[in-house]
PDB file of N, CA, C and O in Angstrom:
ATOM      1  N   MET A   1       6.921 -20.065 -19.199  1.00  0.00           N
ATOM      2  CA  MET A   1       7.599 -19.015 -19.914  1.00  0.00           C
ATOM      3  C   MET A   1       9.100 -19.060 -19.651  1.00  0.00           C
ATOM      4  O   MET A   1       9.900 -18.807 -20.552  1.00  0.00           O
ATOM      5  N   ALA A   2       9.476 -19.379 -18.433  1.00  0.00           N
ATOM      6  CA  ALA A   2      10.894 -19.417 -18.115  1.00  0.00           C
ATOM      7  C   ALA A   2      11.611 -20.487 -18.926  1.00  0.00           C
ATOM      8  O   ALA A   2      12.748 -20.289 -19.354  1.00  0.00           O
ATOM      9  N   VAL A   3      10.943 -21.628 -19.140  1.00  0.00           N
ATOM     10  CA  VAL A   3      11.544 -22.710 -19.917  1.00  0.00           C
ATOM     11  C   VAL A   3      11.759 -22.264 -21.357  1.00  0.00           C
ATOM     12  O   VAL A   3      12.766 -22.607 -21.977  1.00  0.00           O
ATOM     13  N   LEU A   4      10.814 -21.502 -21.881  1.00  0.00           N
ATOM     14  CA  LEU A   4      10.929 -21.001 -23.247  1.00  0.00           C
ATOM     15  C   LEU A   4      11.804 -19.759 -23.330  1.00  0.00           C
ATOM     16  O   LEU A   4      12.112 -19.289 -24.426  1.00  0.00           O
ATOM     17  N   ASN A   5      12.207 -19.224 -22.184  1.00  0.00           N
ATOM     18  CA  ASN A   5      13.062 -18.041 -22.096  1.00  0.00           C
ATOM     19  C   ASN A   5      12.412 -16.823 -22.749  1.00  0.00           C
ATOM     20  O   ASN A   5      13.093 -16.026 -23.394  1.00  0.00           O
ATOM     21  N   VAL A   6      11.085 -16.676 -22.582  1.00  0.00           N
ATOM     22  CA  VAL A   6      10.391 -15.535 -23.152  1.00  0.00           C
ATOM     23  C   VAL A   6       9.961 -14.533 -22.091  1.00  0.00           C
ATOM     24  O   VAL A   6       9.365 -13.506 -22.418  1.00  0.00           O
ATOM     25  N   GLN A   7      10.250 -14.810 -20.840  1.00  0.00           N
ATOM     26  CA  GLN A   7       9.897 -13.888 -19.768  1.00  0.00           C
ATOM     27  C   GLN A   7      10.848 -12.702 -19.790  1.00  0.00           C
ATOM     28  O   GLN A   7      12.064 -12.873 -19.873  1.00  0.00           O
ATOM     29  N   SER A   8      10.303 -11.528 -19.718  1.00  0.00           N
ATOM     30  CA  SER A   8      11.112 -10.318 -19.703  1.00  0.00           C
ATOM     31  C   SER A   8      11.972 -10.278 -18.447  1.00  0.00           C
ATOM     32  O   SER A   8      11.516 -10.619 -17.356  1.00  0.00           O
ATOM     33  N   GLU A   9      13.214  -9.859 -18.615  1.00  0.00           N
ATOM     34  CA  GLU A   9      14.100  -9.759 -17.451  1.00  0.00           C
ATOM     35  C   GLU A   9      13.599  -8.731 -16.449  1.00  0.00           C
ATOM     36  O   GLU A   9      13.908  -8.825 -15.261  1.00  0.00           O
ATOM     37  N   SER A  10      12.835  -7.758 -16.907  1.00  0.00           N
ATOM     38  CA  SER A  10      12.321  -6.738 -15.998  1.00  0.00           C
ATOM     39  C   SER A  10      11.222  -7.270 -15.087  1.00  0.00           C
ATOM     40  O   SER A  10      10.866  -6.618 -14.105  1.00  0.00           O
ATOM     41  N   VAL A  11      10.674  -8.460 -15.401  1.00  0.00           N
ATOM     42  CA  VAL A  11       9.666  -9.058 -14.521  1.00  0.00           C
ATOM     43  C   VAL A  11      10.267  -9.317 -13.145  1.00  0.00           C
ATOM     44  O   VAL A  11       9.638  -9.019 -12.130  1.00  0.00           O
ATOM     45  N   ASN A  12      11.480  -9.870 -13.103  1.00  0.00           N
ATOM     46  CA  ASN A  12      12.115 -10.150 -11.816  1.00  0.00           C
ATOM     47  C   ASN A  12      12.352  -8.878 -11.019  1.00  0.00           C
ATOM     48  O   ASN A  12      12.205  -8.870  -9.797  1.00  0.00           O
ATOM     49  N   VAL A  13      12.716  -7.812 -11.700  1.00  0.00           N
ATOM     50  CA  VAL A  13      12.926  -6.529 -11.027  1.00  0.00           C
ATOM     51  C   VAL A  13      11.618  -6.040 -10.432  1.00  0.00           C
ATOM     52  O   VAL A  13      11.592  -5.567  -9.296  1.00  0.00           O
ATOM     53  N   ARG A  14      10.525  -6.147 -11.191  1.00  0.00           N
ATOM     54  CA  ARG A  14       9.224  -5.678 -10.711  1.00  0.00           C
ATOM     55  C   ARG A  14       8.738  -6.515  -9.532  1.00  0.00           C
ATOM     56  O   ARG A  14       8.226  -5.973  -8.552  1.00  0.00           O
ATOM     57  N   VAL A  15       8.898  -7.838  -9.625  1.00  0.00           N
ATOM     58  CA  VAL A  15       8.489  -8.715  -8.523  1.00  0.00           C
ATOM     59  C   VAL A  15       9.299  -8.402  -7.271  1.00  0.00           C
ATOM     60  O   VAL A  15       8.748  -8.373  -6.171  1.00  0.00           O
ATOM     61  N   ALA A  16      10.589  -8.169  -7.425  1.00  0.00           N
ATOM     62  CA  ALA A  16      11.435  -7.833  -6.275  1.00  0.00           C
ATOM     63  C   ALA A  16      10.985  -6.518  -5.642  1.00  0.00           C
ATOM     64  O   ALA A  16      10.959  -6.401  -4.417  1.00  0.00           O
ATOM     65  N   ALA A  17      10.636  -5.544  -6.450  1.00  0.00           N
ATOM     66  CA  ALA A  17      10.162  -4.264  -5.921  1.00  0.00           C
ATOM     67  C   ALA A  17       8.851  -4.428  -5.164  1.00  0.00           C
ATOM     68  O   ALA A  17       8.678  -3.855  -4.089  1.00  0.00           O
ATOM     69  N   GLU A  18       7.928  -5.208  -5.720  1.00  0.00           N
ATOM     70  CA  GLU A  18       6.656  -5.451  -5.039  1.00  0.00           C
ATOM     71  C   GLU A  18       6.887  -6.195  -3.717  1.00  0.00           C
ATOM     72  O   GLU A  18       6.300  -5.848  -2.692  1.00  0.00           O
ATOM     73  N   ALA A  19       7.743  -7.217  -3.749  1.00  0.00           N
ATOM     74  CA  ALA A  19       8.023  -7.994  -2.536  1.00  0.00           C
ATOM     75  C   ALA A  19       8.669  -7.119  -1.472  1.00  0.00           C
ATOM     76  O   ALA A  19       8.336  -7.232  -0.292  1.00  0.00           O
ATOM     77  N   ALA A  20       9.581  -6.256  -1.874  1.00  0.00           N
ATOM     78  CA  ALA A  20      10.232  -5.362  -0.914  1.00  0.00           C
ATOM     79  C   ALA A  20       9.209  -4.414  -0.294  1.00  0.00           C
ATOM     80  O   ALA A  20       9.261  -4.142   0.906  1.00  0.00           O
ATOM     81  N   ASP A  21       8.287  -3.916  -1.100  1.00  0.00           N
ATOM     82  CA  ASP A  21       7.259  -3.022  -0.575  1.00  0.00           C
ATOM     83  C   ASP A  21       6.335  -3.760   0.390  1.00  0.00           C
ATOM     84  O   ASP A  21       5.969  -3.220   1.434  1.00  0.00           O
ATOM     85  N   TYR A  22       5.959  -4.990   0.048  1.00  0.00           N
ATOM     86  CA  TYR A  22       5.128  -5.797   0.959  1.00  0.00           C
ATOM     87  C   TYR A  22       5.850  -5.984   2.297  1.00  0.00           C
ATOM     88  O   TYR A  22       5.257  -5.797   3.360  1.00  0.00           O
ATOM     89  N   LEU A  23       7.121  -6.349   2.236  1.00  0.00           N
ATOM     90  CA  LEU A  23       7.893  -6.582   3.455  1.00  0.00           C
ATOM     91  C   LEU A  23       8.003  -5.318   4.288  1.00  0.00           C
ATOM     92  O   LEU A  23       7.819  -5.352   5.504  1.00  0.00           O
ATOM     93  N   TYR A  24       8.305  -4.199   3.633  1.00  0.00           N
ATOM     94  CA  TYR A  24       8.416  -2.925   4.357  1.00  0.00           C
ATOM     95  C   TYR A  24       7.104  -2.577   5.038  1.00  0.00           C
ATOM     96  O   TYR A  24       7.086  -2.239   6.222  1.00  0.00           O
ATOM     97  N   ARG A  25       6.007  -2.658   4.296  1.00  0.00           N
ATOM     98  CA  ARG A  25       4.705  -2.297   4.873  1.00  0.00           C
ATOM     99  C   ARG A  25       4.283  -3.273   5.973  1.00  0.00           C
ATOM    100  O   ARG A  25       3.656  -2.865   6.950  1.00  0.00           O
ATOM    101  N   MET A  26       4.619  -4.548   5.825  1.00  0.00           N
ATOM    102  CA  MET A  26       4.284  -5.529   6.853  1.00  0.00           C
ATOM    103  C   MET A  26       5.031  -5.221   8.145  1.00  0.00           C
ATOM    104  O   MET A  26       4.442  -5.267   9.225  1.00  0.00           O
ATOM    105  N   THR A  27       6.317  -4.910   8.048  1.00  0.00           N
ATOM    106  CA  THR A  27       7.093  -4.619   9.259  1.00  0.00           C
ATOM    107  C   THR A  27       6.736  -3.260   9.841  1.00  0.00           C
ATOM    108  O   THR A  27       6.903  -3.044  11.042  1.00  0.00           O
ATOM    109  N   ALA A  28       6.248  -2.339   9.016  1.00  0.00           N
ATOM    110  CA  ALA A  28       5.826  -1.023   9.504  1.00  0.00           C
ATOM    111  C   ALA A  28       4.420  -1.065  10.092  1.00  0.00           C
ATOM    112  O   ALA A  28       3.980  -0.109  10.731  1.00  0.00           O
ATOM    113  N   GLY A  29       3.715  -2.177   9.873  1.00  0.00           N
ATOM    114  CA  GLY A  29       2.381  -2.329  10.440  1.00  0.00           C
ATOM    115  C   GLY A  29       1.271  -1.710   9.613  1.00  0.00           C
ATOM    116  O   GLY A  29       0.178  -1.472  10.127  1.00  0.00           O
ATOM    117  N   ASN A  30       1.533  -1.443   8.331  1.00  0.00           N
ATOM    118  CA  ASN A  30       0.472  -0.852   7.518  1.00  0.00           C
ATOM    119  C   ASN A  30       0.264  -1.585   6.182  1.00  0.00           C
ATOM    120  O   ASN A  30      -0.025  -0.962   5.161  1.00  0.00           O
ATOM    121  N   LEU A  31       0.414  -2.899   6.209  1.00  0.00           N
ATOM    122  CA  LEU A  31       0.170  -3.698   5.006  1.00  0.00           C
ATOM    123  C   LEU A  31      -1.331  -3.794   4.791  1.00  0.00           C
ATOM    124  O   LEU A  31      -2.059  -4.247   5.674  1.00  0.00           O
ATOM    125  N   LYS A  32      -1.797  -3.372   3.624  1.00  0.00           N
ATOM    126  CA  LYS A  32      -3.232  -3.349   3.334  1.00  0.00           C
ATOM    127  C   LYS A  32      -3.605  -4.193   2.130  1.00  0.00           C
ATOM    128  O   LYS A  32      -4.777  -4.243   1.756  1.00  0.00           O
ATOM    129  N   ARG A  33      -2.631  -4.860   1.512  1.00  0.00           N
ATOM    130  CA  ARG A  33      -2.920  -5.670   0.334  1.00  0.00           C
ATOM    131  C   ARG A  33      -2.222  -7.011   0.452  1.00  0.00           C
ATOM    132  O   ARG A  33      -1.221  -7.147   1.156  1.00  0.00           O
ATOM    133  N   PHE A  34      -2.764  -8.004  -0.250  1.00  0.00           N
ATOM    134  CA  PHE A  34      -2.181  -9.343  -0.153  1.00  0.00           C
ATOM    135  C   PHE A  34      -1.857  -9.955  -1.506  1.00  0.00           C
ATOM    136  O   PHE A  34      -1.308 -11.055  -1.565  1.00  0.00           O
ATOM    137  N   ALA A  35      -2.180  -9.279  -2.579  1.00  0.00           N
ATOM    138  CA  ALA A  35      -1.865  -9.779  -3.914  1.00  0.00           C
ATOM    139  C   ALA A  35      -1.765  -8.596  -4.864  1.00  0.00           C
ATOM    140  O   ALA A  35      -2.561  -7.660  -4.799  1.00  0.00           O
ATOM    141  N   THR A  36      -0.785  -8.653  -5.737  1.00  0.00           N
ATOM    142  CA  THR A  36      -0.635  -7.623  -6.758  1.00  0.00           C
ATOM    143  C   THR A  36      -0.393  -8.300  -8.095  1.00  0.00           C
ATOM    144  O   THR A  36       0.453  -9.186  -8.216  1.00  0.00           O
ATOM    145  N   TYR A  37      -1.139  -7.875  -9.086  1.00  0.00           N
ATOM    146  CA  TYR A  37      -1.021  -8.397 -10.442  1.00  0.00           C
ATOM    147  C   TYR A  37      -0.569  -7.245 -11.331  1.00  0.00           C
ATOM    148  O   TYR A  37      -1.102  -6.139 -11.235  1.00  0.00           O
ATOM    149  N   PHE A  38       0.407  -7.497 -12.190  1.00  0.00           N
ATOM    150  CA  PHE A  38       0.863  -6.438 -13.071  1.00  0.00           C
ATOM    151  C   PHE A  38       1.085  -6.957 -14.474  1.00  0.00           C
ATOM    152  O   PHE A  38       1.318  -8.146 -14.691  1.00  0.00           O
ATOM    153  N   ASP A  39       1.008  -6.042 -15.415  1.00  0.00           N
ATOM    154  CA  ASP A  39       1.235  -6.336 -16.827  1.00  0.00           C
ATOM    155  C   ASP A  39       2.245  -5.312 -17.323  1.00  0.00           C
ATOM    156  O   ASP A  39       1.910  -4.142 -17.508  1.00  0.00           O
ATOM    157  N   LEU A  40       3.470  -5.747 -17.537  1.00  0.00           N
ATOM    158  CA  LEU A  40       4.514  -4.825 -17.958  1.00  0.00           C
ATOM    159  C   LEU A  40       4.262  -4.251 -19.346  1.00  0.00           C
ATOM    160  O   LEU A  40       4.611  -3.103 -19.620  1.00  0.00           O
ATOM    161  N   GLU A  41       3.667  -5.038 -20.204  1.00  0.00           N
ATOM    162  CA  GLU A  41       3.429  -4.566 -21.572  1.00  0.00           C
ATOM    163  C   GLU A  41       2.492  -3.368 -21.600  1.00  0.00           C
ATOM    164  O   GLU A  41       2.735  -2.397 -22.317  1.00  0.00           O
ATOM    165  N   SER A  42       1.417  -3.441 -20.815  1.00  0.00           N
ATOM    166  CA  SER A  42       0.456  -2.328 -20.787  1.00  0.00           C
ATOM    167  C   SER A  42       0.792  -1.299 -19.718  1.00  0.00           C
ATOM    168  O   SER A  42       0.272  -0.184 -19.737  1.00  0.00           O
ATOM    169  N   GLY A  43       1.665  -1.675 -18.783  1.00  0.00           N
ATOM    170  CA  GLY A  43       2.037  -0.751 -17.715  1.00  0.00           C
ATOM    171  C   GLY A  43       0.988  -0.650 -16.628  1.00  0.00           C
ATOM    172  O   GLY A  43       0.944   0.347 -15.907  1.00  0.00           O
ATOM    173  N   THR A  44       0.147  -1.655 -16.495  1.00  0.00           N
ATOM    174  CA  THR A  44      -0.912  -1.615 -15.490  1.00  0.00           C
ATOM    175  C   THR A  44      -0.606  -2.551 -14.336  1.00  0.00           C
ATOM    176  O   THR A  44       0.143  -3.519 -14.471  1.00  0.00           O
ATOM    177  N   ALA A  45      -1.202  -2.237 -13.206  1.00  0.00           N
ATOM    178  CA  ALA A  45      -1.099  -3.088 -12.019  1.00  0.00           C
ATOM    179  C   ALA A  45      -2.368  -2.912 -11.200  1.00  0.00           C
ATOM    180  O   ALA A  45      -3.011  -1.863 -11.234  1.00  0.00           O
ATOM    181  N   ARG A  46      -2.712  -3.956 -10.469  1.00  0.00           N
ATOM    182  CA  ARG A  46      -3.841  -3.860  -9.534  1.00  0.00           C
ATOM    183  C   ARG A  46      -3.534  -4.758  -8.347  1.00  0.00           C
ATOM    184  O   ARG A  46      -2.868  -5.786  -8.472  1.00  0.00           O
ATOM    185  N   SER A  47      -4.031  -4.347  -7.209  1.00  0.00           N
ATOM    186  CA  SER A  47      -3.811  -5.118  -5.988  1.00  0.00           C
ATOM    187  C   SER A  47      -5.134  -5.537  -5.393  1.00  0.00           C
ATOM    188  O   SER A  47      -6.153  -4.869  -5.569  1.00  0.00           O
ATOM    189  N   LEU A  48      -5.107  -6.656  -4.682  1.00  0.00           N
ATOM    190  CA  LEU A  48      -6.254  -7.084  -3.892  1.00  0.00           C
ATOM    191  C   LEU A  48      -5.979  -6.671  -2.460  1.00  0.00           C
ATOM    192  O   LEU A  48      -4.935  -6.994  -1.892  1.00  0.00           O
ATOM    193  N   TYR A  49      -6.913  -5.964  -1.896  1.00  0.00           N
ATOM    194  CA  TYR A  49      -6.732  -5.454  -0.550  1.00  0.00           C
ATOM    195  C   TYR A  49      -7.272  -6.430   0.484  1.00  0.00           C
ATOM    196  O   TYR A  49      -8.150  -7.242   0.192  1.00  0.00           O
ATOM    197  N   ILE A  50      -6.745  -6.342   1.674  1.00  0.00           N
ATOM    198  CA  ILE A  50      -7.083  -7.271   2.742  1.00  0.00           C
ATOM    199  C   ILE A  50      -8.463  -6.929   3.288  1.00  0.00           C
ATOM    200  O   ILE A  50      -8.630  -6.053   4.136  1.00  0.00           O
ATOM    201  N   THR A  51      -9.443  -7.659   2.764  1.00  0.00           N
ATOM    202  CA  THR A  51     -10.802  -7.611   3.302  1.00  0.00           C
ATOM    203  C   THR A  51     -11.226  -9.056   3.507  1.00  0.00           C
ATOM    204  O   THR A  51     -10.684  -9.965   2.878  1.00  0.00           O
ATOM    205  N   GLN A  52     -12.169  -9.258   4.361  1.00  0.00           N
ATOM    206  CA  GLN A  52     -12.633 -10.616   4.643  1.00  0.00           C
ATOM    207  C   GLN A  52     -13.121 -11.288   3.362  1.00  0.00           C
ATOM    208  O   GLN A  52     -12.814 -12.454   3.111  1.00  0.00           O
ATOM    209  N   GLN A  53     -13.876 -10.557   2.561  1.00  0.00           N
ATOM    210  CA  GLN A  53     -14.444 -11.134   1.347  1.00  0.00           C
ATOM    211  C   GLN A  53     -13.352 -11.526   0.345  1.00  0.00           C
ATOM    212  O   GLN A  53     -13.394 -12.622  -0.213  1.00  0.00           O
ATOM    213  N   LEU A  54     -12.387 -10.650   0.116  1.00  0.00           N
ATOM    214  CA  LEU A  54     -11.351 -10.941  -0.873  1.00  0.00           C
ATOM    215  C   LEU A  54     -10.412 -12.057  -0.423  1.00  0.00           C
ATOM    216  O   LEU A  54     -10.013 -12.895  -1.231  1.00  0.00           O
ATOM    217  N   VAL A  55     -10.059 -12.071   0.863  1.00  0.00           N
ATOM    218  CA  VAL A  55      -9.175 -13.132   1.356  1.00  0.00           C
ATOM    219  C   VAL A  55      -9.887 -14.472   1.296  1.00  0.00           C
ATOM    220  O   VAL A  55      -9.291 -15.463   0.873  1.00  0.00           O
ATOM    221  N   CYS A  56     -11.148 -14.528   1.710  1.00  0.00           N
ATOM    222  CA  CYS A  56     -11.903 -15.777   1.657  1.00  0.00           C
ATOM    223  C   CYS A  56     -12.052 -16.255   0.218  1.00  0.00           C
ATOM    224  O   CYS A  56     -11.937 -17.450  -0.052  1.00  0.00           O
ATOM    225  N   ALA A  57     -12.307 -15.337  -0.704  1.00  0.00           N
ATOM    226  CA  ALA A  57     -12.441 -15.718  -2.108  1.00  0.00           C
ATOM    227  C   ALA A  57     -11.115 -16.253  -2.640  1.00  0.00           C
ATOM    228  O   ALA A  57     -11.107 -17.232  -3.386  1.00  0.00           O
ATOM    229  N   ALA A  58     -10.013 -15.643  -2.279  1.00  0.00           N
ATOM    230  CA  ALA A  58      -8.698 -16.092  -2.736  1.00  0.00           C
ATOM    231  C   ALA A  58      -8.371 -17.472  -2.175  1.00  0.00           C
ATOM    232  O   ALA A  58      -7.736 -18.288  -2.845  1.00  0.00           O
ATOM    233  N   LEU A  59      -8.803 -17.727  -0.953  1.00  0.00           N
ATOM    234  CA  LEU A  59      -8.547 -19.018  -0.313  1.00  0.00           C
ATOM    235  C   LEU A  59      -9.652 -20.016  -0.595  1.00  0.00           C
ATOM    236  O   LEU A  59      -9.586 -21.167  -0.162  1.00  0.00           O
ATOM    237  N   LYS A  60     -10.666 -19.574  -1.321  1.00  0.00           N
ATOM    238  CA  LYS A  60     -11.826 -20.409  -1.654  1.00  0.00           C
ATOM    239  C   LYS A  60     -12.517 -20.940  -0.398  1.00  0.00           C
ATOM    240  O   LYS A  60     -12.931 -22.098  -0.331  1.00  0.00           O
ATOM    241  N   VAL A  61     -12.628 -20.050   0.600  1.00  0.00           N
ATOM    242  CA  VAL A  61     -13.319 -20.385   1.839  1.00  0.00           C
ATOM    243  C   VAL A  61     -14.806 -20.073   1.646  1.00  0.00           C
ATOM    244  O   VAL A  61     -15.165 -19.013   1.133  1.00  0.00           O
ATOM    245  N   THR A  62     -15.650 -20.993   2.058  1.00  0.00           N
ATOM    246  CA  THR A  62     -17.092 -20.779   1.934  1.00  0.00           C
ATOM    247  C   THR A  62     -17.712 -20.777   3.310  1.00  0.00           C
ATOM    248  O   THR A  62     -17.090 -21.168   4.298  1.00  0.00           O
ATOM    249  N   GLY A  63     -18.950 -20.330   3.353  1.00  0.00           N
ATOM    250  CA  GLY A  63     -19.681 -20.328   4.614  1.00  0.00           C
ATOM    251  C   GLY A  63     -19.598 -18.976   5.293  1.00  0.00           C
ATOM    252  O   GLY A  63     -19.000 -18.032   4.776  1.00  0.00           O
ATOM    253  N   ASN A  64     -20.209 -18.906   6.458  1.00  0.00           N
ATOM    254  CA  ASN A  64     -20.285 -17.668   7.228  1.00  0.00           C
ATOM    255  C   ASN A  64     -18.989 -17.469   8.013  1.00  0.00           C
ATOM    256  O   ASN A  64     -18.634 -18.309   8.840  1.00  0.00           O
ATOM    257  N   MET A  65     -18.292 -16.385   7.768  1.00  0.00           N
ATOM    258  CA  MET A  65     -17.029 -16.094   8.424  1.00  0.00           C
ATOM    259  C   MET A  65     -17.171 -14.930   9.409  1.00  0.00           C
ATOM    260  O   MET A  65     -16.204 -14.210   9.656  1.00  0.00           O
ATOM    261  N   GLU A  66     -18.373 -14.741   9.974  1.00  0.00           N
ATOM    262  CA  GLU A  66     -18.605 -13.642  10.909  1.00  0.00           C
ATOM    263  C   GLU A  66     -17.736 -13.804  12.134  1.00  0.00           C
ATOM    264  O   GLU A  66     -17.373 -14.914  12.520  1.00  0.00           O
ATOM    265  N   LYS A  67     -17.408 -12.667  12.742  1.00  0.00           N
ATOM    266  CA  LYS A  67     -16.590 -12.673  13.966  1.00  0.00           C
ATOM    267  C   LYS A  67     -17.333 -13.281  15.120  1.00  0.00           C
ATOM    268  O   LYS A  67     -16.795 -13.366  16.224  1.00  0.00           O
TER     269      LYS A  67
END
């Protein structure tokens, strides 16, 4: 999209805001999510929270990951 120059300029603003929030929460010790997906056109966003199942699925880790 960047090559075609069709990416909305507000995407960078939104990504910067999400990154700043991740950094703040990480340094404050209360980061609970590891991925956020958003759609500016519809105004929706969703995050993946830090659970063993979601992190393993994101990393495509298989097998028993018990403690």
